[in-house]
KENUBA-880178 format. One record per residue: x, y negated, z negated of N, C-alpha, C in turn. Coordinates in steps of 0.05 Angstrom, whole numbers, padded with zeros to 5 digits, always signed. Example, Ala and Ser with C-alpha at 12.3 -4.5 7.8 and 13.67 -1.06 7.14 Angstrom:
// residues 2
+00264+00114-00156+00246+00090-00156+00264+00066-00156;+00257+00045-00142+00273+00021-00143+00258-00001-00157;
***
This chain:
// residues 420
+03479+00516-05141+03496+00510-05124+03521+00509-05137;+03541+00520-05125+03567+00520-05139+03582+00488-05131;+03589+00486-05154+03601+00452-05158+03628+00447-05142;+03635+00457-05125+03665+00452-05110+03659+00460-05081;+03681+00449-05069+03685+00454-05036+03704+00475-05037;+03692+00496-05014+03720+00512-05008+03722+00516-04976;+03748+00523-04971+03749+00524-04944+03765+00553-04940;+03752+00572-04927+03755+00597-04927+03774+00614-04899;+03783+00590-04888+03803+00598-04868+03830+00607-04877;+03836+00633-04868+03864+00638-04877+03879+00636-04849;+03901+00624-04859+03925+00615-04834+03940+00639-04840;+03954+00643-04814+03976+00656-04810+03997+00648-04820;+04013+00663-04830+04036+00659-04850+04056+00648-04836;+04074+00629-04844+04100+00619-04844+04124+00634-04851;+04150+00628-04840+04171+00640-04849+04177+00629-04876;+04171+00606-04878+04181+00583-04901+04164+00595-04922;+04135+00599-04923+04116+00606-04941+04121+00631-04955;+04133+00648-04935+04137+00681-04945+04158+00685-04968;+04176+00659-04968+04197+00668-04991+04184+00648-05017;+04159+00638-05013+04149+00625-05038+04157+00636-05063;+04159+00659-05067+04160+00671-05093+04191+00672-05102;+04209+00663-05083+04237+00660-05089+04240+00631-05103;+04258+00642-05128+04272+00660-05128+04266+00684-05149;+04245+00687-05152+04233+00708-05171+04234+00735-05155;+04239+00754-05176+04235+00784-05172+04218+00796-05188;+04201+00816-05176+04177+00828-05194+04194+00857-05211;+04189+00855-05240+04201+00871-05251+04182+00886-05266;+04186+00917-05274+04165+00931-05277+04170+00946-05307;+04151+00939-05330+04158+00953-05355+04134+00960-05373;+04146+00962-05393+04123+00966-05414+04126+00946-05441;+04112+00933-05455+04116+00914-05472+04099+00923-05503;+04092+00946-05500+04081+00961-05522+04088+00990-05531;+04107+00995-05545+04110+01021-05553+04112+01026-05579;+04114+01054-05586+04117+01063-05615+04139+01082-05615;+04150+01091-05637+04166+01111-05639+04167+01121-05668;+04178+01140-05679+04175+01153-05704+04185+01134-05728;+04195+01113-05721+04195+01090-05742+04171+01083-05759;+04146+01090-05740+04122+01082-05752+04103+01109-05741;+04084+01103-05721+04061+01132-05716+04075+01137-05691;+04096+01138-05683+04102+01146-05649+04120+01172-05654;+04136+01180-05636+04153+01198-05637+04181+01191-05634;+04208+01211-05643+04228+01206-05636+04236+01185-05644;+04257+01168-05633+04270+01142-05648+04275+01124-05627;+04282+01096-05631+04277+01077-05607+04307+01086-05591;+04325+01096-05597+04351+01097-05579+04334+01120-05558;+04327+01137-05566+04311+01161-05551+04287+01146-05530;+04274+01126-05543+04248+01120-05523+04264+01096-05509;+04284+01082-05511+04296+01064-05491+04309+01083-05467;+04320+01103-05473+04327+01116-05456+04313+01133-05436;+04294+01139-05447+04272+01158-05432+04256+01138-05416;+04256+01112-05423+04236+01095-05408+04253+01090-05381;+04273+01089-05389+04293+01079-05367+04304+01102-05344;+04306+01127-05355+04319+01149-05341+04297+01166-05331;+04275+01171-05347+04249+01183-05335+04228+01166-05319;+04227+01141-05335+04205+01128-05318+04214+01111-05303;+04237+01106-05302+04253+01080-05281+04236+01056-05287;+04237+01050-05314+04224+01022-05320+04246+01004-05321;+04235+00981-05313+04259+00959-05316+04263+00946-05344;+04247+00954-05358+04255+00939-05389+04225+00957-05408;+04236+00958-05437+04213+00972-05454+04214+00956-05480;+04199+00950-05489+04196+00938-05517+04182+00957-05536;+04201+00968-05553+04195+00981-05578+04180+00963-05595;+04153+00970-05603+04139+00951-05621+04132+00967-05642;+04143+00979-05666+04130+00992-05686+04117+00983-05706;+04094+00992-05714+04075+00977-05733+04091+00966-05759;+04088+00940-05760+04103+00923-05777+04103+00939-05809;+04075+00944-05815+04069+00958-05843+04092+00983-05850;+04099+00995-05835+04113+01019-05830+04142+01014-05828;+04153+00995-05820+04181+00991-05820+04192+00979-05839;+04220+00978-05843+04232+00959-05869+04254+00946-05855;+04266+00929-05866+04286+00905-05865+04308+00923-05847;+04318+00949-05853+04337+00964-05848+04332+00975-05820;+04309+00986-05814+04298+00999-05787+04295+00974-05768;+04286+00950-05779+04284+00927-05752+04316+00921-05750;+04329+00911-05768+04359+00912-05760+04373+00938-05744;+04366+00958-05741+04376+00980-05728+04361+00977-05697;+04334+00974-05696+04322+00975-05669+04330+00951-05651;+04337+00927-05667+04352+00903-05647+04380+00913-05637;+04391+00926-05654+04416+00933-05648+04414+00956-05623;+04393+00976-05630+04391+00995-05607+04385+00980-05576;+04367+00959-05578+04359+00941-05560+04382+00931-05546;+04402+00920-05562+04421+00902-05546+04442+00922-05538;+04448+00953-05547+04464+00968-05536+04455+00977-05510;+04432+00987-05506+04420+00998-05485+04414+00976-05456;+04416+00955-05464+04412+00936-05446+04432+00926-05427;+04429+00921-05404+04453+00916-05382+04438+00899-05358;+04457+00874-05365+04442+00852-05348+04439+00862-05316;+04411+00857-05306+04415+00869-05277+04406+00897-05274;+04406+00915-05295+04401+00944-05294+04379+00950-05307;+04380+00940-05337+04359+00951-05349+04356+00931-05377;+04332+00930-05395+04333+00912-05411+04314+00929-05437;+04326+00927-05456+04313+00934-05482+04306+00915-05497;+04278+00913-05505+04271+00896-05524+04258+00905-05552;+04267+00890-05573+04261+00894-05604+04233+00880-05607;+04209+00888-05624+04187+00873-05628+04174+00891-05648;+04155+00878-05656+04140+00892-05678+04107+00886-05671;+04089+00907-05683+04060+00901-05684+04051+00891-05704;+04035+00873-05703+04025+00858-05731+03990+00871-05727;+03984+00887-05747+03964+00898-05747+03941+00891-05776;+03921+00881-05763+03899+00872-05781+03878+00889-05773;+03865+00907-05800+03843+00914-05791+03819+00900-05786;+03816+00875-05796+03798+00857-05792+03801+00840-05765;+03820+00832-05760+03827+00813-05733+03833+00827-05711;+03852+00848-05714+03863+00855-05685+03890+00864-05683;+03906+00866-05667+03929+00870-05667+03948+00851-05650;+03973+00853-05656+03984+00827-05632+04013+00834-05641;+04030+00837-05620+04053+00836-05616+04071+00815-05618;+04095+00818-05630+04111+00792-05634+04141+00808-05627;+04146+00778-05605+04178+00788-05592+04191+00761-05596;+04219+00765-05589+04240+00744-05592+04242+00724-05619;+04245+00746-05640+04251+00737-05663+04270+00751-05682;+04286+00742-05694+04303+00755-05713+04294+00768-05741;+04269+00760-05746+04257+00766-05771+04228+00786-05764;+04223+00796-05789+04194+00810-05789+04182+00799-05818;+04159+00803-05817+04147+00791-05841+04148+00818-05863;+04159+00807-05883+04160+00830-05906+04148+00834-05926;+04128+00812-05931+04103+00817-05956+04083+00829-05947;+04086+00848-05935+04062+00866-05913+04034+00876-05936;+04047+00876-05959+04031+00889-05981+04012+00857-05995;+04016+00838-05987+04001+00817-05993+03973+00811-05986;+03952+00804-05995+03928+00807-05981+03929+00789-05950;+03945+00764-05954+03942+00747-05929+03952+00769-05904;+03966+00788-05912+03969+00794-05883+03959+00809-05868;+03939+00819-05878+03914+00832-05865+03887+00814-05863;+03882+00790-05870+03861+00777-05877+03867+00748-05865;+03888+00737-05869+03890+00710-05866+03901+00701-05837;+03884+00698-05819+03898+00699-05793+03909+00676-05788;+03902+00646-05796+03919+00626-05794+03945+00621-05810;+03953+00645-05827+03975+00638-05842+03994+00659-05822;+03983+00679-05810+03999+00692-05789+04002+00672-05767;+03984+00658-05755+03997+00646-05736+04014+00628-05739;+04016+00610-05771+04035+00593-05776+04064+00608-05772;+04063+00630-05783+04086+00648-05784+04098+00647-05760;+04084+00653-05738+04089+00654-05709+04104+00627-05706;+04088+00603-05712+04102+00577-05704+04123+00566-05720;+04128+00585-05740+04152+00572-05757+04181+00590-05754;+04172+00612-05733+04198+00627-05737+04206+00623-05698;+04197+00597-05688+04204+00598-05658+04233+00609-05655;+04237+00616-05625+04224+00616-05608+04206+00640-05602;+04190+00651-05624+04177+00676-05625+04155+00680-05601;+04146+00693-05591+04126+00696-05571+04114+00722-05583;+04086+00720-05572+04067+00738-05585+04045+00744-05560;+04035+00767-05563+04015+00782-05547+03991+00792-05558;+03970+00782-05551+03944+00790-05562+03943+00824-05548;+03936+00846-05568+03936+00871-05559+03910+00883-05558;+03903+00892-05540+03879+00918-05534+03854+00899-05545;+03845+00880-05539+03819+00867-05548+03799+00884-05546;+03782+00884-05568+03758+00896-05569+03764+00935-05571;+03788+00943-05577+03790+00966-05580+03778+00979-05606;+03764+00964-05629+03754+00966-05643+03726+00952-05649;+03710+00965-05654+03684+00943-05653+03684+00924-05677;+03699+00941-05701+03703+00917-05729+03720+00898-05723;+03729+00895-05703+03756+00874-05699+03737+00848-05694;+03751+00827-05707+03740+00800-05699+03751+00793-05670;+03771+00805-05664+03786+00795-05635+03789+00766-05638;+03807+00764-05663+03822+00740-05674+03801+00718-05675;+03783+00722-05693+03761+00703-05691+03746+00697-05663;+03741+00713-05648+03725+00716-05623+03745+00696-05605;+03770+00701-05602+03794+00680-05591+03788+00652-05593;+03781+00645-05621+03781+00615-05628+03811+00597-05619;+03806+00575-05601+03825+00568-05593+03833+00543-05618;+03857+00542-05616+03869+00524-05643+03883+00504-05630;+03904+00502-05615+03917+00480-05607+03935+00487-05586;+03945+00474-05569+03968+00471-05552+03989+00486-05561;+03996+00480-05583+04027+00491-05593+04024+00522-05601;+04002+00530-05614+03992+00559-05611+03994+00572-05582;+03979+00559-05570+03973+00565-05541+03993+00572-05529;+04016+00557-05531+04046+00559-05518+04057+00584-05530;+04057+00588-05553+04069+00611-05570+04054+00638-05571;+04030+00641-05555+04022+00665-05552+04011+00668-05518;+04027+00676-05500+04023+00670-05473+04018+00696-05461;+04018+00717-05476+04004+00745-05461+03982+00757-05476;+03961+00771-05460+03941+00787-05464+03941+00818-05458;+03944+00831-05471+03951+00865-05461+03926+00876-05455;+03918+00889-05437+03902+00904-05431+03911+00933-05424;+03895+00955-05436+03895+00981-05428+03880+00999-05415;+03857+00986-05406+03839+00996-05387+03823+00975-05370;+03807+00985-05357+03793+00965-05331+03768+00948-05347;+03757+00964-05379+03742+00949-05390+03753+00929-05406;+03770+00928-05418+03785+00906-05429+03789+00884-05418;+03795+00882-05397+03804+00869-05373+03773+00853-05371;+03764+00865-05363+03731+00854-05356+03718+00839-05371;+03723+00852-05398+03706+00842-05421+03726+00817-05436;+03741+00814-05431+03761+00797-05448+03781+00779-05435;+03790+00779-05411+03811+00769-05395+03798+00740-05389;+03780+00739-05374+03763+00715-05373+03749+00707-05396;+03739+00717-05413+03731+00705-05434+03752+00688-05452;+03774+00697-05455+03796+00688-05466+03804+00661-05456;+03806+00661-05427+03812+00640-05411+03787+00617-05415;+03768+00624-05417+03744+00603-05418+03739+00599-05449;+03755+00603-05469+03755+00593-05492+03779+00571-05495;+03796+00572-05468+03820+00551-05470+03846+00563-05469;+03845+00589-05476+03875+00597-05481+03889+00599-05448;+03914+00595-05447+03927+00599-05427+03943+00621-05426;+03931+00651-05419+03946+00678-05423+03950+00691-05392;+03966+00697-05393+03977+00721-05373+03972+00749-05378;+03965+00769-05357+03958+00793-05366+03979+00810-05360;+03985+00829-05377+04004+00851-05377+03987+00885-05383;+03995+00899-05370+03986+00923-05371+04004+00944-05386;+04001+00949-05412+04016+00969-05429+04005+00993-05438;+04026+01009-05450+04019+01037-05448+04014+01048-05488;+04024+01023-05501+04022+01032-05529+04022+01060-05531;+04046+01070-05531+04058+01097-05529+04056+01109-05557;+04048+01130-05567+04049+01140-05590+04062+01169-05590;+04065+01178-05565+04071+01203-05564+04103+01205-05548;+04121+01220-05540+04146+01212-05522+04138+01210-05491;+04126+01183-05487+04117+01186-05454+04118+01157-05452;+04145+01144-05454+04152+01119-05453+04144+01109-05426;+04128+01105-05410+04134+01098-05385+04115+01118-05367;+04117+01144-05376+04106+01164-05357+04074+01175-05372;+04061+01163-05387+04035+01162-05403+04013+01160-05378;+04021+01138-05360+04003+01132-05341+04016+01116-05321;+04009+01107-05298+04024+01090-05283+04018+01059-05281;+04007+01051-05309+04000+01021-05307+04025+01016-05318;+04031+00987-05313+04058+00968-05319+04052+00940-05324;+04067+00930-05341+04070+00903-05345+04089+00890-05323;+04079+00873-05307+04093+00860-05284+04102+00832-05292;+04129+00827-05286+04142+00801-05298+04159+00792-05269;+04154+00767-05262+04167+00752-05243+04192+00741-05259;+04216+00748-05256+04242+00736-05269+04254+00726-05247;+04273+00709-05260+04299+00702-05246+04315+00729-05235;+04320+00743-05258+04335+00762-05258+04329+00782-05281;+04341+00804-05280+04336+00824-05298+04357+00823-05326;+04348+00806-05345+04356+00801-05365+04335+00793-05387;+04342+00798-05407+04326+00785-05437+04308+00761-05429;+04335+00744-05430+04333+00719-05428+04314+00712-05408;+04318+00716-05384+04298+00716-05361+04274+00721-05362;+04269+00751-05374+04244+00755-05372+04230+00745-05397;+04242+00736-05424+04230+00724-05439+04215+00692-05426;+04235+00679-05411+04225+00656-05398+04206+00658-05382;+04209+00680-05364+04183+00684-05346+04158+00690-05365;+04155+00700-05388+04131+00704-05402+04122+00679-05416;+04145+00659-05424+04137+00632-05430+04123+00611-05409;+04132+00620-05384+04115+00608-05361+04098+00619-05350;+04092+00645-05360+04059+00661-05353+04067+00672-05329;+04091+00680-05316+04087+00696-05295+04094+00719-05297;+04070+00733-05300+04064+00763-05305+04042+00772-05292;+04036+00795-05292+04012+00809-05270+04010+00840-05288;+03983+00849-05288+03980+00873-05303+03970+00893-05272;+03980+00915-05268+03978+00935-05255+03974+00964-05259;+03952+00976-05250+03952+01010-05260+03961+01018-05239;+03979+01007-05219+03994+01022-05195+04018+01016-05202;+04038+01032-05208+04072+01022-05212+04082+01012-05187;+04069+01022-05165+04084+01009-05136+04072+00981-05126;+04055+00969-05144+04043+00938-05133+04044+00921-05144;+04047+00899-05135+04053+00874-05144+04029+00855-05140;+04028+00830-05150+04016+00809-05137+04026+00783-05150;+04030+00762-05126+04038+00740-05135+04022+00712-05119;+04014+00696-05132+03999+00670-05127+04015+00637-05130;+04013+00630-05115+04024+00598-05115+04010+00581-05101;+04014+00552-05107+04001+00536-05092+04021+00510-05089;+04032+00509-05054+04053+00495-05051+04082+00499-05073;+04082+00521-05083+04107+00525-05096+04103+00526-05120;+04081+00514-05137+04073+00523-05162+04063+00549-05169;+04078+00563-05188+04070+00592-05189+04051+00598-05208;+04035+00621-05208+04017+00628-05227+04030+00628-05256;+04007+00619-05273+04020+00614-05301+04019+00583-05307;+04022+00573-05287+04025+00535-05290+04001+00521-05278;+04006+00499-05289+03982+00475-05283+03992+00463-05262;+03967+00449-05249+03978+00430-05227+03953+00412-05223;+03956+00388-05212+03932+00371-05209+03918+00374-05180;+03897+00382-05182+03880+00392-05159+03880+00365-05135;+03877+00386-05117+03875+00358-05097+03858+00380-05075;+03847+00368-05051+03834+00378-05026+03855+00396-05015;+03842+00418-05001+03853+00439-04990+03878+00448-04999;+03883+00456-05026+03906+00464-05034+03914+00491-05019;+03933+00497-05009+03945+00523-04996+03950+00546-05016;+03931+00567-05018+03937+00583-05042+03947+00606-05029;+03974+00610-05035+03987+00629-05025+03980+00658-05033;+03976+00675-05027+03968+00706-05038+03990+00723-05028;+03999+00735-05042+04018+00757-05034+04010+00787-05053;+03996+00802-05038+03991+00826-05052+04002+00850-05041;+04023+00877-05055+04034+00888-05037+04034+00911-05057;+04032+00935-05044+04032+00961-05053+04051+00975-05036;+04079+00988-05049+04096+00999-05033+04086+01025-05014;+04062+01039-05022+04055+01059-05014+04033+01051-04989;+04034+01022-04986+04012+01009-04964+03984+01016-04964;+03980+01022-04987+03947+01031-04996+03929+00999-04988;+03906+01011-04978+03884+00995-04969+03875+00977-05001;+03866+00951-04999+03857+00941-05020+03827+00934-05016;+03809+00955-05028+03778+00963-05022+03762+00931-05030;+03779+00915-05051+03758+00893-05055+03782+00875-05070;+03780+00850-05061+03800+00832-05070+03781+00805-05081;+03780+00801-05103+03768+00777-05112+03788+00752-05125;+03780+00727-05116+03785+00701-05132+03772+00691-05151;+03772+00698-05179+03758+00692-05200+03767+00661-05213;+03750+00652-05214+03750+00623-05236+03731+00626-05257;+03730+00604-05272+03712+00601-05295+03681+00599-05283;+03683+00596-05259+03654+00589-05251+03646+00611-05238;+03658+00640-05240+03654+00666-05223+03671+00670-05198;+03667+00690-05183+03678+00697-05161+03678+00679-05140;+03699+00666-05134+03700+00643-05117+03704+00655-05083;+03712+00678-05080+03715+00690-05057+03725+00722-05060;+03712+00741-05039+03713+00766-05042+03716+00776-05008;+03741+00793-05012+03745+00808-04984+03763+00828-04989;+03769+00843-04969+03780+00867-04970+03807+00865-04953;+03826+00880-04954+03853+00887-04935+03858+00915-04925;+03864+00919-04909+03872+00951-04903+03899+00960-04910;+03914+00941-04916+03945+00942-04922+03951+00923-04938;+03977+00918-04938+03985+00895-04953+03984+00869-04942;+03983+00848-04963+03970+00823-04950+03990+00801-04962;+03996+00779-04937+04014+00760-04944+04003+00735-04932;+03987+00718-04942+03971+00696-04929+03966+00672-04945;+03956+00651-04931+03948+00623-04944+03917+00622-04939;+03903+00617-04964+03872+00607-04963+03872+00574-04971;+03868+00563-04949+03863+00530-04958+03835+00532-04978;+03841+00519-05004+03818+00518-05018+03818+00491-05035;+03790+00483-05041+03791+00455-05054+03771+00473-05078;+03776+00469-05103+03764+00470-05129+03756+00446-05148;+03732+00441-05148+03723+00410-05153+03726+00408-05185;+03717+00431-05201+03713+00431-05234+03725+00456-05242;+03730+00474-05227+03743+00501-05236+03769+00495-05251;+03774+00512-05278+03798+00504-05294+03819+00526-05289;+03813+00546-05274+03831+00567-05264+03823+00580-05244;+03837+00595-05233+03841+00615-05218+03857+00637-05216;+03845+00664-05210+03866+00685-05213+03850+00706-05192;+03868+00725-05189+03864+00744-05169+03856+00773-05181;+03839+00789-05177+03836+00810-05184+03828+00828-05157;+03839+00857-05157+03837+00870-05133+03838+00899-05144;+03819+00919-05125+03820+00946-05132+03827+00962-05105;+03837+00984-05112+03845+01000-05086+03824+01022-05084;+03822+01044-05064+03802+01064-05069+03809+01084-05088;+03829+01083-05100+03832+01108-05124+03823+01094-05147;+03810+01065-05145+03805+01055-05172+03828+01040-05184;+03850+01039-05174+03870+01030-05191+03870+00996-05183;+03874+00988-05202+03865+00950-05205+03888+00938-05212;+03894+00912-05200+03911+00895-05211+03901+00865-05216;+03915+00854-05232+03904+00831-05240+03928+00807-05238;+03928+00784-05227+03943+00762-05227+03943+00746-05248;+03961+00731-05260+03962+00712-05277+03950+00687-05260;+03937+00671-05286+03917+00645-05268+03937+00621-05260;+03928+00609-05235+03933+00581-05237+03918+00565-05249;+03924+00541-05265+03905+00526-05280+03904+00500-05265;+03882+00484-05265+03873+00453-05252+03877+00438-05268;+03880+00413-05268+03870+00391-05276+03869+00368-05259;+03856+00344-05269+03853+00320-05260+03827+00324-05243;+03813+00307-05227+03795+00298-05208+03802+00292-05179;+03785+00305-05160+03793+00306-05130+03775+00277-05126;+03786+00258-05117+03766+00231-05103+03764+00234-05079;+03744+00221-05070+03735+00222-05038+03736+00246-05025;+03729+00268-05041+03713+00287-05031+03683+00301-05046;+03665+00299-05024+03638+00303-05041+03637+00337-05031;+03620+00339-05050+03610+00373-05053+03603+00380-05022;+03609+00400-05019+03605+00413-04986+03570+00424-04989;+03553+00413-04988+03524+00434-04986+03518+00439-04959;+03537+00433-04942+03526+00449-04912+03537+00477-04911;+03527+00488-04891+03528+00521-04888+03548+00520-04870;+03571+00536-04873+03599+00538-04851+03600+00568-04855;+03599+00583-04833+03606+00608-04829+03634+00613-04828;+03645+00636-04839+03672+00639-04838+03680+00672-04832;+03701+00678-04834+03716+00706-04827+03730+00710-04839;+03736+00738-04850+03756+00741-04870+03763+00772-04862;+03792+00781-04866+03814+00772-04871+03825+00755-04847;+03835+00742-04844+03847+00726-04823+03878+00715-04833;+03902+00728-04823+03905+00756-04799+03892+00778-04810;+03886+00792-04792+03872+00821-04798+03885+00840-04785;+03886+00866-04799+03898+00887-04783+03875+00904-04774;+03858+00902-04772+03836+00911-04760+03806+00901-04767;+03801+00911-04792+03767+00906-04798+03765+00873-04798;+03749+00858-04788+03741+00829-04799+03716+00828-04807;+03702+00812-04829+03681+00810-04841+03672+00783-04834;+03648+00783-04827+03634+00759-04824+03616+00750-04847;+03617+00723-04850+03599+00715-04876+03585+00689-04860;+03559+00695-04851+03543+00673-04832+03531+00648-04852;+03546+00643-04876+03535+00624-04896+03502+00628-04899;+03491+00650-04897+03458+00652-04903+03435+00646-04882;+03457+00640-04857+03436+00633-04833+03429+00658-04820;+03405+00660-04817+03399+00683-04798+03374+00675-04776;+03372+00685-04753+03388+00709-04743+03416+00694-04734;+03435+00711-04727+03458+00696-04707+03475+00715-04691;+03483+00706-04669+03496+00718-04646+03526+00713-04653;+03539+00737-04651+03576+00740-04652+03577+00739-04622;+03600+00725-04611+03610+00733-04586+03639+00731-04587;+03655+00753-04579+03682+00761-04582+03695+00749-04553;+03716+00736-04556+03733+00728-04537+03758+00735-04538;+03776+00739-04513+03809+00744-04515+03818+00720-04514;+03844+00715-04515+03862+00690-04512+03862+00676-04491;+03848+00690-04474+03840+00679-04440+03816+00671-04440;+03803+00669-04463+03768+00661-04463+03753+00684-04447;+03757+00700-04440+03742+00725-04428+03719+00735-04451;+03694+00735-04449+03681+00750-04464+03682+00782-04467;+03688+00793-04488+03696+00820-04496+03664+00833-04501;+03652+00823-04516+03628+00832-04524+03608+00814-04543;+03588+00819-04546+03564+00807-04561+03552+00825-04575;+03544+00817-04603+03527+00832-04621+03515+00810-04638;+03495+00827-04646+03476+00804-04663+03472+00813-04694;+03473+00797-04715+03473+00804-04741+03495+00817-04751;+03514+00821-04736+03537+00841-04748+03551+00831-04768;+03557+00845-04794+03574+00837-04812+03604+00845-04814;+03605+00862-04789+03634+00865-04789+03643+00873-04762;+03666+00868-04755+03681+00870-04729+03704+00887-04732;+03713+00914-04712+03732+00928-04712+03749+00914-04693;+03777+00912-04700+03800+00904-04682+03821+00924-04679;+03815+00950-04687+03834+00966-04701+03842+00976-04667;+03823+00979-04642+03838+00984-04620+03848+00963-04598;+03844+00935-04612+03856+00920-04597+03888+00914-04600;+03898+00901-04583+03924+00895-04583+03926+00868-04602;+03955+00866-04612+03957+00843-04630+03955+00819-04610;+03945+00798-04625+03947+00772-04611+03923+00751-04622;+03910+00733-04604+03894+00712-04616+03869+00725-04602;+03846+00716-04620+03819+00720-04606+03805+00697-04617;+03776+00696-04602+03766+00674-04610+03732+00685-04621;+03721+00679-04641+03695+00693-04653+03680+00663-04649;+03663+00668-04636+03638+00653-04632+03613+00656-04646;+03603+00642-04668+03578+00653-04680+03558+00628-04679;+03538+00636-04662+03513+00620-04655+03489+00623-04671;+03484+00604-04684+03453+00605-04703+03436+00584-04697;+03412+00589-04681+03399+00565-04677+03418+00549-04654;+03415+00530-04660+03428+00504-04642+03457+00501-04652;+03464+00520-04675+03489+00509-04686+03510+00530-04677;+03532+00519-04668+03558+00542-04652+03579+00535-04667;+03595+00559-04684+03616+00556-04699+03639+00568-04680;+03662+00565-04675+03683+00578-04661+03705+00582-04675;+03706+00606-04686+03736+00611-04702+03761+00622-04689;+03784+00620-04693+03807+00637-04686+03815+00656-04704;+03824+00678-04692+03828+00704-04709+03857+00715-04700;+03871+00718-04713+03897+00728-04707+03896+00764-04715;+03904+00776-04696+03901+00806-04707+03928+00819-04703;+03943+00823-04722+03970+00832-04732+03974+00857-04745;+03986+00874-04732+03983+00900-04744+04010+00913-04746;
***
């Protein structure tokens, strides 16, 4: 039995909640790329301009391999990033990639320095020394890159958690394919890290932003380097394989990436959007205890799910479209104890999504057989079915409907809003 209580009623949105992500805007870019300074193509100036002009990115980080660049090249890439940046229009970011053939790779941003003694043994083997370098060069920010890319990587000593200070200095987890996200995103969170996901391209050819449609999404106050780094520190990122899609989560205005005191019936705000209005084949809410809820949506989603999580440490959203493009949100984190709410061992049928644009799914909470009766807003019986898991309202008018689920002597009546 899952050890938390959930209410699955999805409420119709209010105009106040619609703006819950305000004042943040979603910006799209790439936080991992290479140029001819290491094992990539061309030069940083060309890369920054290409990403802006050919790929329409909002930001690009050039992160050449540390062992292949010198202090002079580092000086110039910082100058190049500054020269190409224009607040509100485009941001260039200078970073570098620490590459250990033993532990894995890490990108480092927001620092004026590079490690210069790369030929020393500690560079490739001493992970604590590297972590210490990050901490002694604040306000440096770091990103775990492509976990599991090589079978011989330790993946940073199996994502060994050190302490909150290092946790705060490494806020990002990069994924470059679905398998990396599946194998390591939840795993790292379960180890105690507070990591937000980004999709990066790790370009080694002249295709900065055009290698694929994957993007690192950042919810920032504005398009400036300062605000992007602030958003990264606060965990307001998402990873998407669709360059037109975004996801946002908050609870009572507390945005994804942050921690809040848990309480009963928390209003989880979900905003899932694709500019092409593609359907979401499966939407999952995931915690350290597994998949909390799963449903689908025929188009863009903007709704609230009242939810009570008794012991879950975090919650994030994972969704996939019919073309197999995935999107992952940053997690919301929870602490504290809910008092006065017992675990709900009763069985409560529910319907989802609600509001709906057409298809509505029924979860009978394991009770069979059951009868479903559908009524209009005036209380007129429209039809009756038995043991049906889905109802189609695509040909119905917008408005209020009542769904009555009859199970033996138990009757549950639910309100449904159809909004197309």
